[in-house]
N, C-alpha and C positions, 0 to 999 in steps of 0.2 A: 758351401751349400749350392745345390743345383739351381740354375736360373729359373727353370720351369717351376720348381718347387716354391721358390720365392714368389713368383708371379701368381701361383695358385693360392698361396697363403694370403697374399695381398688382396686378391679377388674375393676370397672367402670373407675377409675382414670387411671389405666394402659392402658385400651383400648382406652381411649380418647387421651392419650399420643401417642400411636401408630397411631391413626387417624391423629393427628396433624403432625406427622412426614412425612405423605404422602401429606400434603396440597400443597407442592411445585409442585407435579406432577399434582394435580387438577388445579392449577393456570396455569401451562404450557399448559395443555390441553385447558383450557378456553381461553387462549391467542393464541391458534393455533400453539404453538411451538412443540407439539407432536401430533401424529396422534391418531385417535380413536383406531386403532389396537394396538399401543404402550401403550395406556392408559387402554385398556380393562381389563387386569388382576388387575391393581391397583383399578379400579372402582369396580370390583367384591369384592376385599378384603375390600375396604372401606364400601361397602354396608353390608357385613357380619359383620364388626365391629359395624356399626350403629345398625344392627338388634340385635346383642348380647347386646349392651348397652341398647337398648329399653327394651329387655327382663329382664335384670337385674334391670333396673329402675322400671319396673312394679312389680317385686318381692320385691324390696326395699319398694315401696309404700304399698304393702300388709303387710309387716313387721311393718312399721310405724303405720298403722291403727290398727294392733293387739296390739301394745304397747300402743297406745292411749286408746284403749278400756280396756286394763288391768289396766291402770292408773285411768280410770274413775270409775272402780269398787271398 
């Protein structure tokens, strides 16, 4: 397995863990227990995490396709 691929998978796992650690705040907001003002920073952080995860997953897909093409040759 490609070292970059392993690094990306590890980074994605770490980002997902951080995202999971803020789930309780999202639930509190959804249930009306915290205000939009109190949730605003967490919401922005969660979106940044999701954006980074999506970016890394796209890069990972490119690497997988390259590996598959190399194996086919």
